[in-house]
N, C-alpha and C positions, 0 to 999 in steps of 0.2 A: 504494500500500500504506500502511495506517495505521501510523504510527510510534508506539511506545509509550514511548520514552525510558528511564525507570528500569528497566522490565522488560527491555528489550533489553540494557541495560548489565549487569544482574545475570546474565542468561542467557548473555551472551557470555562472562562470566568463569567461571560455575559449570557450564554445560551439558556441556562436554567432560569435566569431572571426574566429573559425575554419570553420564553415559553410560558412561564408562570403568569406574566403580565397579560398575555393573550388569553389565558384561561379566565383571569379575573375580568377581562373586558366583556365576557359573555354575561356577567352579572352586575356590571357597573350601574345599571339603571336603578338598582336597589339601594345605592349608597347616596349620601347627601352631596350637595353641590360642592362643598369645600373639598371633599375627598375626590370627587370627579376632577376638580381642577388640579389637584396634586397628581392624580393618575395621568391626566393629559400631559402635564409637564414631564413626567417620567417616560411616557410613551414617545414624546417628541425627542427626548434625549436618546432613547434607544433607537429611534429611527435614524438619527444622525450617526449613531454608532454603526448601525446596519449598513448605511451608505458607505462609510469608510471601509468596513470589512469587504463590501462588494467590490470596491476599487482594488483591494488587495487580491481578491479572488480572481479578478480579470487578469491580473499579472501572473499569479501562481498557477491558475487552472485555465490557461489560454487554450484556444482551439488547437487540437492536434496532440495535446499532452495526454499521457496515460491517465485514465480515470481511476481514482481510488476505488477499491473493490468493497463489497459487503458480503455478509453471510448471515441471512436471516430466514426464519421459518415461515411457511404458509399456514393456513388454518389446520392442516392435517399434520403439521410438524416436519414436512419436507423442507430441507434447506436449499436455498438458492444463492448463487453468486453470479457475477457478470459472465463468467465462462459459459453459463447455461444459455446465454442469449447471443453468443458469438454468431455473426452472420446476419444479425438484425440490428436495426437502430433501436435504441432504448430511451424511452421517455419516462423519467422518474418523477414521481409525485411524493413529496414528503408532507405528511398531513397528520391530523388527529381528529377524533370524533367531536371533541369539545371546541374545536377551532371553527368559528363561524365562517370566515372567509374560505376556509378549506372546503366546507360543506357546500358553499355556494358554487364551487367549481365543479361539483359532482355531475350535474346534468350536462354541462359542456364537455366534460371528460368522457362521459358515456357516448355523446354524439360523435366526438372525435374517434373513439374506438370503433364505432359503427362504420364511419366513413373510411377508416384505414384498415379494416379487417382483412382485406386481401393484399395489403402492402407488407413489406418486410420491416415492420416496426412492432415492438412489444411495449405494452404499457405496464409499468411496475409501480405499485403504490407501497410506500413504506410508512407504516403507522408508528407514531411515537407515543401512543396511548400507554400509560403505565399498566392498566388492567387489560389483559388480553381478552377477557370475556366481553367487555364493553365493545372492543374492536370487532370481535367475531359477530356479535349481535348486529352491529351496524352494517357489516359486510353482507350479512344474510338479509336484513331488512331492506336495504337499498339495492340488493341484487347487484353488487359491484362487480365489474368485470376485470379483465386484465390479470396480472399477477399480484395478489394481495399478500404482503409480508408484514410481519410484526417486528419492529425495531425496538419498541419499548423505551427504556431509559438509557439504553446503550448510547454512548456519546461518540464513538469512534467515527461513524459515518458523518455525523453532524460537524464534528471538528474538522474532518478532512475536507469538507466542502464549504466550511465557513458558514454554516447555517445558524443564524441567530433568531430567525422568525419563520413562521410557516403561514401559508403553504409556500413551498419552494419547489421549483421545477428544473430539471436537468435533462439535457439531451446529449446522448452518446452515439458514436458511430458504430458501424458493424464490427470494428476491431476493438471496441472497448475504449476508445479515445474520446476526449472532450470535443463536442461540437459547440455547446453553449452551457456553461455551468450555472448561469442565471437565466434560464430559458423562460419565454413568455408563458402565461397561463393559458389553459384551454379556452377560456372566455375571450381571449384576445384573438381577433380574426387573423392576425399575423402568424399565429401558431400553425394553423392549417396550411398557410401559404409556404411557410418554411418546410413543413413536412413534404409537401408536394414537389418542392424544389430539390430535395435531397437526392444525391446521385445514387441510382440503382435501387430506389425504394420500391 
């Protein structure tokens, strides 16, 4: 796995707070105005930090560089890593059931999967839900497609890709190399255009 040094150090420190803040965001309507103001200041600071990390990501995970690998289980316990998808493009979605913005992307992701079903691209979703039962229930309820894997609280993948907030999307080529480490979301029309323009898809 490619080590990124500065990114990993920054993400190790900030990621738990960013992910926790996103979880809190789902319930912020229940707190008073003063707490919301403090929350907004915190979120703004984290957004600035995220932008700085993304700049570093673009340098360290430039297109053509070897993609950091993963090894996570699906709902039946089968382990998957990048080598299982060699020969196909890989669109990775890092998400969680408690993440509102993540869930809003689900319908768009399903539509993309449907449009690309005959193409040489695989859709891999990595859940960072702490409780695997909650994740499994969501996958079944929403009839989620693609390859659904549970990352849980493991930080290796998040550190390697500089992930401090979710959802986060990553596009890899057929050889497991970076195409875009901060790929556009399924809801962005540009995403489908990029897919269709990929060589040999």
